[in-house]
C-alpha positions, 0 to 999 in steps of 0.5 A: 890930707895936708898932713899926709902930704907933709909926711910924704915930703919928709919921706922923699927927703929921707930917701934922697939925702939922709939915708945915702949920706949916712950909709956912705959916711959909715962905710969906712968905720964899718971896715975898721970895726968889723972883720967882714968888711976888711977885705971888701971894696967899698964900691959894692956897698955903695952901689947896693945902698944906692939901689936900695935908695932907688927902690925906696924912691920908686915905692915912695913915688907910687904911694905919693901918686896914689895918695895925691889930693887929686886922686883922693878927691876923685875917689871921694867923688866916685864913692859919693856918686855910687851912694847917689846912684843907690839913693836915687835908684827906682828900687830905693825910692820905691822902698822909701816911699813905702816906708813908715813916717817913724822910720824917717823920724829916726834921723835928726835934722843935722844928720839929714843935712849931713847926708844932703851935703855929702851927696850930689843934688838930684838935678845933677843926675842924668836919667837915661831910661828909655821908659820915662815916667808919664806926664801925670797932667797930660791926657792922651787919646789914641785912635788905634788902627784896627782897619774898618772899625773903631777903637779909641783909648783914652789915658789920663794920668794912671787911669785909662778907658776904651771906646770900642775894640774893632772887629773880633779879629782886632781884639788881639791888636787892641790888647797888645796895643794897650799892653805896650803902653802900660795899660793893665786895667780900665776904669771904663769900657764903652761899647758904642753900639752892637755892631761887630766892627765896634764890639767884636774885640771887646771880649778879648779886652774883658778877658785880659784886663780888669774893667770897672764900668761897662757902658753900652746902650739899651739896644739888642742884636741877634748876632753871635758876637753880641750874645757871646759878649753878654755871656762873658760879662755875666760870667765875669760878674760884671754889669752893663751901665746904660748911658744917661744923657747929661751924666758926667764921669771922671777920669783922673784929670779929665771928665766926660759927659754922655750926650747921646742916645737920648731916645731909641732909634730904629737904626742901630747906628743912631743909638751909638753912645756919644761922649764929650771929653774935657781936659782943661781948655781942650775938648774931644767929641766921640760920635760912634756911628751916629747919623744926621738924625742923632746929630740934629737931636744932639744940636737941639739938646746940647748947648756946649758942643765945640771940640778941638778934636772930632772923631768923625762918625761912621767912618766918614760915611756921607750919611753922617757929619752934616755941615750944621753939625761941623760948624757947631763943633768947629773942630781943629782936627778930625779923626776918621777910623777907616780900613784901607780899600774898604768895600764901602768907599769910606770916607765919602768925598763929600764928607771930606769936603765938608770937613775941609770947609771948616778948616779942620786937619783930617787924620785917617787910620788908613793913611796915618796909621794909629793917631795919638792926640796929646793934651796938656790942658791948653795945647794939643800935639799929634803924632802918627805911626805912618806918613799919609799917602794918596788914598787908594780908594779914589777919595781925594785926600784932605790938605795937610794944614799946619797944626794949630796951638800945638807949640811944635811948629810941625805939620801932621804926618811930618814925624814918622819915627823917633830914634834914640840917640844913645841906644840907636833904637828906632821907635814909633811915635806911640811907643811906650818906651820913647826916650827922653826928649833930649835923646830923641831924633826924628827919622822919616823912614826905615831906610834912613834909620838903617843908613844911620845905623839904627836898630828896631825897637822890639815893642814897635817892630815885632820880628825886626824890620 
């Protein structure tokens, strides 16, 4: 680079001084030597020489500007950045991951060091994808809003399981929900008990997703929904695994244990499959539609029953969630799957009061929409798809208490939507294409988003606002 600068400097001196002096000094000699110049005036020759020098001056200046050290550094940096973009692109990374070890051995250590020196470090490259890679150590529990019914998705790393799928008409809702967050197969599918508001949508799930293990209690029902489900399971070559109390299963970083049913009950609800999911220091208890009789049996047979999150049994019915059961579980969060303006009056005001008495924060699908609990093994964060409003069925709304041990400093229902500062797209908190945290902004309403110039995410708002 220094040699090129010296050459350019010499060219400038040649153009500005040497060539003009030589041309003007030889004008007189050329007039005496060649007849062509005898009758010519020297002025046009001098003018032409100066014009020629000016042209050379412009050309040399352009070359000098383009080939300056600063521009050469910029060009080199651009080349290196392009090389880094190719090297760190998802396609290239995927190719290298699949490459055999022998391919890597073709490079010597010195060649590898040379490549590293000529490329920017990966920490200097900013990722702006709207679909960041999932946290492999986190566990997510999605309480899906399916109206008056249950459906709960659990994700641990790349694995997923589903507990119930609401009514038959909810099958499409749950199917789309799972697809939107990137679920393509299920390790476990649990039908807690053969009531239509729990197993109705399971047929759609089995038709759409690959399922490894189906767990259902040894209870029969005479409904068409139940018969069609069993026929489909047989048609797909699958088998039903009966729950055995005390048996444990693994879901990547999480484990779950079967707590009930330990025996057969007359009431189908009491035969619900009950599981306790553990992830690090956090536990989740899923109770189906069990009543106080099954709760008592669980209390007698289970030593460790405490859980940070309780899925309240039977949509908050007064026949479930006894005070003794609540005190033993001692939840920080209670999630109720319930339909708005349902004919049963769920959740019962007495049940809400009992939940309040243990200091738990209550989330309801009729008020909060879909609810997502995210565990890192120590803390739990909560996001919902809509803000709570006063219940339309007359039941007093549980007080919104500050979240405990979640590290966010926010309160339940505070964040309604999440905006992407870069793309100006508005997302629901449960969207699988959420931007990186540094690109997120909390937006409380669609009206506020419109004023700020945000547009709806296609995955979150089908058909626009």
